[in-house]
N, C-alpha and C positions, 0 to 999 in steps of 0.2 A: 384707096379705098372709096366706094361709092358711097351716096347719100345713107344708104341701109345699112352701112356698115359691114358691107362684104368686101373683102380684099380683092382689089382691082388686079387685071392679068398684067403681068410684067415679064420681060424677057432677060432679067438680070441673069449672069452676067454676060450672056452671048453678045449682045449688041445694044441697040437703042431700046430704051425703056418704052415699048409699045406706043400707045397714042399718046403719052404723056410728053410735054415738052422737055422735061428734066426728069432725070432720076435722083433720088435722094438716097444716099448710103447712110444708114444709122448704125449698122452692125460693125464694130471695131472702130476705126478713126472716121469721123463724119466727113462726107465730102459730096460734091454735087458732080453728076454725070450728064452732059446733055448728049443730044443726039449726035454728035460728032465724035463721040466715045471718049472725050478729053475729061478727066478727073479733076476737079478743084477742090482743094480743102475747104471746109467748112468750119469756122470759128466755133469754139466750144458752147458759149452762152446762147448765142443765136441758133445753133443747132439743137441745144436742148430746149428752147423755147419752141421751136419748130415741131421736135419731135413729141412734145408734150400735146401739142394741138392736133397734129395728124394722128396720133394713137388713143386720143382721148374718146373718139366716137361718139362725141357730143359737143354741142357748142359750150363755149367757154366765156365768161364775162371778163372784161379787161380788169375789173376790180379782183376777181379770183386770180389772174396772172400775176397782177401786181402783189398780191399779199403772198402769192406762193414763191415768186422768185426773189423779191425785196421786202422779206418781213421785217427787217431793221429801219426800213425808211417810212416816214410818214406817208398818208396816202397821196398827196400831191406829187411829191418826188417820186415814188413808185409807179404812178400812173404816166409820169413823164419817162420814166426808164422803159415802160411798155412802148410807148410811141417811137422813142428811138430805136429799140430793137426791130420794130416792124418796118422802120424806114430802111434799117440795115438789111433786112431780110429781102425787101424789094429790090435793093440794089444788087444783092448777091444772087438772087434766083430769078431768071429771065422772065418767067410767067409766075406771078404771085401764086403760091399755094395755100396761103392763109388770108382770109378777106374778113371785113365786117367793121362795122362803126363801134358800138357798145359791145357787141358780141362778137367772138372770134370763132371761126369755123373753117373746116377744109374746103378748099375749092374743088368741086368734083371735075376729075380729069386733069387737073392740072399738073399734078406730079404724082409720082409713084415710088414707094420706098422699098427697100430691099426687104424690110420686115414685111410687107403686104406680100412680095414675091415668095418669100419663105413659107408664108402661111397657106399660100396657093398651092405651092408645091408640096407641102406635107398633106393637104387636104387632098390631092390628087394622088398621094402615094409615092410621089416622087423623091424618095429620100436623098439619092445621089445628088440631085439638083439643089435640093435644099442646103446639103452640105457645103456644095460650091458657092453658096450665098454668105455661109458664116465666115465672117473675117475676124470676129472677135465680140466681146459683149457689147451690148447696147450702149451706145456713146462712151466708148472705152476711154478710162483715164479722165473723164469729166466729173467733177465733184463741185457741190456747192454747199460746204458745210454750215453757212449761215441759216440755210432752209433746210430743217430736219424733215419736213413734209416732202419736199421734192427728193431729198436722199432717199427718203423710204419708198416713195413711188418708182424710183429708178432701181432700188435694190429688187423690188417685188417683180418689176418687168424683166429685168436682166434674168433673174431666177427661173420665172415662167417660161421664157423663151429657151433658156438652156436646157430645162427639164424637158420641155416639149421634144426638143431636137433630140436629145439622148434617147427618150423613150421612142420616139420614132425609128432612130437607128437600131436600137435592140429588138424592136419588133420586125423590122425589116430583115435584119441579119438571122434572126430565129426562123423566118418564114423562107428565106433563101436557102439555109442550112437543111430545113426539114424536106425542101423540094430536090435536095441533092444537089444545089448550086453553091458549093463550097467557096468558091473563088469569089463569087459575088459577095457572099457573107463577109468572107475576109477583107474584101476591099472596103466595103462599107465600115467595118469595124477599126480599120486602120486608119481610114481617112478620119473617123470621128475621133480616135485615140490622139491623132495629131493635133486636133482642135480642143479637145477636151481630155489633157494629158492626166488630170487629177480624178476622173472618173474610175472608181474601182470597178464598177460593174462591167464596164466595157473590157477592162482588161481581162477579167475572169471570163466573160463570155467568149472571149477569143480563145482562151485555152479549151473551153467547153466544145467549141465548133471544131478545133482541129482534133480534139480527142475523140468525138464523135465520127469524124470522117476517117479515123483509123491512121491519122498521120501522128503517130505516137512520139517520134523523135522530135517534131516541131512542137506538139503539144509540150513535151518535157522543157524544151528549150524556152517557150513563153512561159512556163511556169516558173522557171529559174529566173526568167528577166523581171518578174513582178518586182516592183520598186518596194522600198521599205515603208511608203505611205499606205501599201494595202493592208488592210487589217488581218490580224490573224485568222478570223473566222472566214473571210472570204480565201484566203490563202489556203486554209485547210480544205474547204470546200473544192477548189481547183485541184488540189493534190489527190483528193478522192475520185475526182472526174478522170484524171489520168490513169490512177490505178484501176479504176473499175474497166476502163475502156481496154487497157492491156490484159484483164482477166486476172490481175493479180490481187491477192487478198492482203489485208493488213498483217504483218507477222505476228504471231502470237509468242509469248515467252516459252522458251524451251525448258522443261523440267530439268533439274540437276542430275549429275551421274548418280547411278543407284538408286534412282526412283523407279517404281514399278513400270516395267516395260516389257523387254523380250527375253529377260532374265540374263541377258550378258552385260549388264551394267549400262546399256544404252537406252535412251528414252525412246518410246514409240514415236513415229512421225507424227507431226502437229496437224491435226485435221484443218482443212479449210473452213468447214462449217463451223459455227459456234456451237459449242457443247451446252446442254442445258446446265442451267446454274444449280449448284448443289444446295439443297434446302433441308432443314431438319426433319426427321422421319415424322411422318403424321402419327399422334397417339393411335394405338389399337382400340377399336370401339368394341365395348362389350355389351352383351344382353344385360339390361338392368335387372332382370329376374333371376340372373345367375350370379351366384356369390363366388367371388375368388377366395379359394381356402387360405391363402398366404395373406390376404388383407388384414385380418384381424391382429395377426402377429405384428405386421408392419406398422399398424396404427396404435399398438398398444402404448409405447413409451411417449406418443405426441397426445394420448387420451389422458395419460396419467398426468403429465405436465400440465394440460390444462385444468384438470381437477384441483390440482395442488395450488395453482394460482388463484382459481375461483375460491378456494377455502380459506388462502390468506389474505385476499381482499376482504372476506365477509368477516372475518376476525377482526381486520383493522377498522372496519366500518362499527363493528360492535363496541370496540373499546373507545372510539370517538363518542359514540351516544352515551357510554356510560360516564364519561368524563365531563360530558356537558350536564348530565343530571345531578351528579355527586355535589352535595352541599358544601358551601365554603365553612371556614373556621368560624366566622362570624354568626352563621346561620345555626351552628350546632349550640352556641351559648346563648 
């Protein structure tokens, strides 16, 4: 990566990493790859230290690195661990990729990482090349439980890179399929699924591409091959895609024998188009100036009932008033 933060050009995995002396693999198992093409494993802690500085895109103080990687140590011992890690990296990497006295930063042009190369490939739309670079999550299998801050950074970077990769594959596959390049779309999707087997959207998108291309048997086979980890919602979506591509409607329930049909006890054929939902008949609107002759007779019992209830309620109220004003026996004497 250049001083301005722009990813440097790289030629991973085809050969020597461009103008850099050494290539640094951070995706999957960390490793160093020199101009001779020989790959050498890079130990976990130095690899994480190096990755953090190279991907930070800003200068970092030694105090920051000491607190981040050795939070349980006192400042003196943590700074000593920083010095030891830098010495170890200088012995491992032929041309130092990190330099600085009190402030650590990336040495421009000293090394290029596969993360740099992946970002360059994605920015140029070379999704297949980016997939070739993906050998696993960032710093695969590395953990630092004593530093929750480092663990949080690592998880966020892993998620960011994976989501960027998957979204690029989805966009590339859709564009290829829309342009009639079904084989290219399927090759992208299958290569991505080998690297991201738990991504449900990639699995459903493969079914969609096959169905849209009219390859119904392959689409049905891909649908049947969806794993149990695929959510029911996405599975139903894939099923609907296959059925729609075949021109088949979802079967409707057949009325029982003897239901209104052709008069022979057989039900009429089920239509493929949905029938309008039966609703309650709307009340007939009458002209308010026109009186219905049957209305008084229909309303008479209800009117009499309301009148009787009113009369009873009035009588009860009167009795309560009379009882309240009635003099007590003591008042009479």
